[in-house]
N, C-alpha and C positions, 0 to 999 in steps of 0.2 A: 484489254489484252485478249488475243485470240485463244481459243480453247487448246490448240496444240502447244502454243508457247507456255500457257499455264501448266499443262501437263509436263512439258519438258523441264520447266523450272522447279516443279514440285518433286520430280523424281530424284531419288537419292540411291546410291549403291547400298544394298543391304547385306550385311555379313552376319547379323545376329537374328536368328529366326526363333519362333515360339514353340517349335517342335511338332505342331499339328500337321498332319498330311493335308494336301490340297483337297478341298471338297470335290466330290465327284463332278458336280456341274462345272466348277472352275477348270478342272483337269480336262474335261470334255471340250470346253470352249478353247482352251489353249491348243489342244491337239488338232482341233478343226482349223484354227487360225494358222498354225505352223505348217499344216499340209498345203496351204494355199499362198504362203508368203512369196512375193515376187521382188525383183529388183530391176533397174533399168537396163541391165546388161544382158539379161536373158540367161544368166549363168545359174543353174539350179543350186540351191543351198538346202541340204537335207538336215532335218532336226530329229533328234532321238531323245525321248524321255527315258531317264534312267533312275530306277529306285535305288536310293543310297545304300540301304541295309542289304538288299538282295545282291547288289553287285560289289559290296565292300568299298564304296566310294566315300571320300572325305577330302577336306582341305584344312590345313592348319589355321587358316584365317577365317573359317566359317564355323558357326555354332548353331545347333538346333535344326539343321536341314534334314529333310527326308527325301528330296527329289532333286535331280539335276536335269538340265537339257544340254545336249551336245550339238554343236553345229558342224556340219561336214560339207566340204566343197571339193570339186575336182581341182587338181593342180594345173590350172590353165591361166593364160594371161588375163589379168583383171579379176582373178579369183578373190583376192583379199578385199578389194573395194566392194565387190558384190556381196561378199560375206558380211562386211561391216554394215552395209545398208540393210540387208535382210534381218540380221540378228538384232539390230537396233529397233526395227519395226516390231519384232516380237517382244523385246524388252519394254517398249512403250505400251504395247497392248496389255502385257501382263500387269503393268503398273495401273492401268485403267481398271483392272479387276481387283486391285488391292494386293497384288502379288509382287513380292520383292525379288530383285535379281542383283547380281554383280558379275562383271566380266572377269573370268579367270583364265589366264594363259600359262602361268608358271607355277603357282603355288598349289600343286596337286601331283599325284602319281600318274603321270601322263599315260604310261603304258596300260595301266589298269582302266582308265577311262576310255582309251582308244579300243581296247579289247571289248569292253562292255558295249560300246557304241557300234561295233561292227565295222571299224574302219577298213576300207578296201585299198588294194593297190591303186596308186595314182590319185589318191585322195589325201587331204589334210584336214585335221580337226584343230583349227587355230585356237578356239576358245570354248569354254563351257560356262554354265551359270547354274547356281542353285536356284530353285523356285520354291517359294514358301511365303508364309505370312510373317511380317516383321515382328520381332520381339518388342515388348513395350519399352525396353531400354537397350541401348547399344552396349556391347561388351567393352571393357577397358581397351582391349587390343584394337577393336574397330575404331574407337575414338582416337587412339594414338595414331593409327594408320591414316585416318582422314586428315588429322592435323599435320602429319608428316609430309603429305603431298599437297597440302593446301586445297583440299577437295572442293571447298565452297568458293574459291577464288577463280576468276576468269580474266583473260586478256581483254582489253577494250577492243571494240570493233575496228578502230583505226589501225590496230596492229595486225588485223586479219584480212581486211578488205582493202585492196589497192586500186588506184585509179590509173588505168592504162599501162602502168609499168610497175615493176617490183619496188616496194618501199614507199610509194607515194600514197598517203592515206586518201581514201575516197571522200570527197567533200560531201557535206550534208545534203545538198540539193540532188546529188546523184545517188546517195544512200536512201533517201526518203522512199522511193517506190518499192524498195526491197528491205526496209528497215526491220520489220517483224521477222522476216525469214533470216536476216543477218543476225538478229538477236538469238534466234534458235540455233544457228551455227555456233555462236559464242558460247552457248550453254551445253554444247555436245560433250559427252564424257570422253576421256582418252587415257591411255596408259600413263600412270603417274602424273596425270593432268598436264601433259606437255603441250596439248593443242597444236599438233604438227601440221595443220592445214593453213594454206594461204590462198587467197582468191584474188585474181586480177580481173577487174571489170573493164571490159573494152568492147565497144561496138555491139552492144546488146547481148553480150555473152559474159558469163562468169566462168573463168578458167581456174580450175582447182589444181593446186600443187601440194605435194607432200614436202615439208621442210624437215628432212631426215635428221635424226640424232643417232649416234652409235648405240648398239646394244639392243635394238628392238626388232631384229630380224633373225630368224632361225629356220632350219630345215623342217622342223616339226610344226612350227606355227605360221610360217610365211612372214611377211613384213607386217608387224603389228601396227606400225604407223600408217600404212596404207589402209588397214582395217579402220583405224581412227578417222582417216579422211573419208572413208565410206560412211561412217556414222554421221559426220558433219554434212556430207552430201545428202544423206537421208533427211536430216532436219531441214536442209535448205529446199530440196525439191518438194517434200511433203508440205512444207510451210508455204511455198509459192502456190501449190495446188489449193490449200485451204483458203488462201487469199484470193482465189478466183483466177489464177493464171494457169496457163497450159505449158509448163516448161518442157523443153526437149533436151535429153541428155545424149551427148555425142562425144566420141573419142576422136578428136582432131586437133593435134598439137598446133597452136598458133605460132610456134617458133620464137617466142619472146625471150629476151635476155633475162636470165634468172641466176641466182647464186649456184655454186657447184653442188651444194647439198640439197638443192631443190629439184624435184622431179615432177613433170606434168602427169596428171592423173586423168582428168576428164573435163568436159565443158558443159555448161548449162545455158541454153538459149532461152530467153524469157521475153 
């Protein structure tokens, strides 16, 4: 198993923290990393560390946290996908350091977080995350939440990757060259574990689509399922790179026939 796939499969959302503030060295590493995070779209994503007590920040689903990170992006085309890609890179880096995270878009006093983060005109703050060391045991609320959304279950690759057209599963011989990266996509986290991405593999390109569900888009957050698709894209592109490929990300709709609730997002040439 590749190192990245192992990291992705080991990472879990953390909602129960042990109350310790981040060690100075870990906080410094995170700050340095988040100042340099990039995404394939060239859309800057700004990260802000927020002391929970100092700013009066909390979430009813989180316990023991002392620090949050807010992600901010300009309200421009492609913002949500770029945000998901960049934020997930930070989440995975934090996990490498032993620091837990969980994506939060709704279970917080949004105005308080936006004010603390210094949100400006023309920007959105789709999500925040606590940052801290996981508690030795999950709270009962966290255990019930994970069970409620089936957090440890994932769709099979055959339901996510299609061969040349929507709904036709990719055969094993075509999957084999990208199998590890496809598995990384399968394990990408998403809001209530909906896994709203679908990929059509055609002529050396993987075309990413958002299979939209109602109730995941808002003025303050943007389209959360496009953010989820950005997370899956991050896993795929970074996975291909780890495997020695040089993928190119481009936005060029191939004009394929797809269901009404599906929207083209981007393509990866490999």
